[in-house]
C-alpha positions as CSV (number, residue, x, y, z in Angstrom):
1,M,121.0,-35.6,-5.6
2,D,123.1,-32.8,-4.1
3,S,125.5,-32.6,-7.1
4,I,122.4,-32.0,-9.2
5,G,121.1,-29.6,-6.8
6,I,118.2,-31.4,-5.0
7,K,118.5,-32.1,-1.2
8,L,117.2,-35.4,0.0
9,G,114.9,-34.1,2.3
10,F,113.2,-32.1,-0.1
11,L,112.7,-34.6,-2.2
12,I,111.3,-36.6,0.4
13,V,108.7,-34.2,1.4
14,Q,108.0,-33.3,-2.1
15,I,107.0,-36.9,-2.7
16,I,105.0,-37.1,0.6
17,N,102.7,-33.9,-0.6
18,I,102.2,-35.5,-4.0
19,L,101.1,-38.7,-2.1
20,L,98.9,-36.9,0.1
21,L,97.3,-34.9,-2.7
22,A,97.1,-38.1,-4.8
23,G,95.1,-39.9,-1.9
24,W,92.5,-36.7,-1.5
25,I,91.7,-36.6,-5.1
26,G,91.3,-40.5,-5.2
27,L,89.0,-40.0,-1.9
28,A,87.3,-37.3,-3.1
29,I,86.0,-39.1,-6.4
30,Y,85.1,-42.2,-4.7
31,A,83.1,-40.4,-1.9
32,F,81.6,-38.5,-4.5
33,V,80.6,-41.7,-6.7
34,R,79.4,-43.5,-3.8
35,M,77.5,-40.1,-2.9
36,R,75.9,-40.7,-6.3
37,R,74.7,-44.0,-5.5
38,Q,72.9,-43.0,-2.2
39,S,69.5,-41.8,-2.1
40,L,70.1,-38.1,-0.5
41,T,68.5,-35.0,-0.7
42,E,70.0,-32.1,-2.7
43,E,70.7,-30.1,0.2
44,L,72.6,-33.0,2.1
45,R,74.7,-34.0,-1.4
46,L,75.6,-30.0,-1.4
47,L,76.9,-30.2,2.0
48,W,78.1,-33.7,2.0
49,S,80.2,-32.3,-1.3
50,V,81.2,-28.3,0.3
51,V,82.5,-30.8,3.8
52,I,84.6,-33.3,1.1
53,V,85.9,-30.1,-0.7
54,V,86.8,-27.6,2.6
55,F,88.2,-30.1,5.0
56,P,90.2,-32.3,1.9
57,I,90.9,-35.7,3.5
58,V,88.9,-35.8,6.9
59,G,85.5,-34.5,5.0
60,A,85.9,-37.8,2.2
61,L,86.4,-40.3,5.5
62,A,83.7,-38.7,7.6
63,F,81.3,-39.0,4.7
64,L,82.3,-42.7,3.5
65,L,82.3,-43.8,7.4
66,R,79.0,-42.5,8.4
67,K,76.2,-45.2,7.9
68,P,75.1,-44.9,4.4
69,K,71.3,-44.7,3.5
70,E,69.7,-47.3,0.9
71,A,71.5,-47.7,-2.6
72,V,69.1,-46.0,-5.3
73,E,68.7,-48.8,-7.9
């Protein structure tokens, strides 16, 4: 890889960054889908949306790990 100007360490770091970004996006989408299915007030939806976006992985995990209310049918 060094012959084409790419160092192996740099490549590994970039792959880890891409995986973290993909994981965050996937977790955020999953959290937003779960949020739509729950009976939450608009204020709570807004608050959780801000938490999920501002605190990337931790916000989505916090939303998913809390005890969900009854689902809307």
